[in-house]
C-alpha positions in Angstrom: -4.2 -8.7 -17.4 -3.2 -5.9 -19.7 -0.2 -3.8 -19.0 -0.6 -0.4 -17.3 -4.2 -1.2 -16.2 -5.3 -0.1 -12.8 -5.5 -2.8 -10.1 -8.9 -2.0 -8.6 -10.4 -3.8 -5.6 -7.1 -5.0 -4.2 -6.3 -5.0 -0.5 -3.2 -2.9 0.3 -1.5 -3.2 3.7 1.1 -0.8 5.0 3.6 -1.1 7.8 5.7 1.7 9.3 8.8 1.8 11.5 7.7 5.1 13.1 4.4 6.9 13.7 0.8 5.8 13.3 -1.2 5.1 10.1 -4.8 6.0 10.0 -5.6 2.5 8.7 -3.4 -0.5 8.2 -5.3 -1.8 5.2 -7.4 -0.2 2.5 -8.9 -1.4 -0.8 -7.9 0.2 -4.1 -10.5 2.3 -5.9 -11.5 1.9 -9.6 -8.3 3.9 -10.5 -6.2 1.5 -8.5 -5.4 4.0 -5.8 -5.5 4.2 -2.1 -4.8 7.0 0.3 -3.2 6.6 3.8 -2.3 9.2 6.3 0.6 8.9 8.8 1.3 11.0 11.9 4.0 10.9 14.6 4.6 12.7 17.9 8.3 11.6 17.6 11.0 13.0 15.3 12.8 10.7 13.0 12.4 8.8 9.8 9.6 6.4 9.1 10.1 3.6 6.6 6.8 2.5 5.0 6.3 -0.8 3.1 3.3 -2.1 1.3 1.9 -5.5 0.6 -0.9 -6.3 -1.9 -3.6 -8.9 -1.0 -1.3 -10.2 1.8 0.8 -11.9 -0.9 2.9 -9.5 -2.9 5.5 -7.4 -1.0 6.3 -4.3 -3.1 10.0 -3.8 -3.7 9.6 0.0 -3.4 9.4 1.6 0.0 8.7 5.1 1.1 10.4 7.2 3.8 8.9 10.1 5.7 10.9 12.5 7.8 9.2 13.9 10.9 10.8 17.0 12.4 
């Protein structure tokens, strides 16, 4: 694999501590991207984590604040 090349056709799974995701898993496109949507009826902070191909837990996480 070459550096900085998109990882297409990889399964990405998300988990969240608050709210609902429109899908828990999606497959990356030819650019290596996926898009998820999250909604919540509760206020608070959701922490979102991702895993690739059910093997690699990403170190980065994302937080979303619902007001």
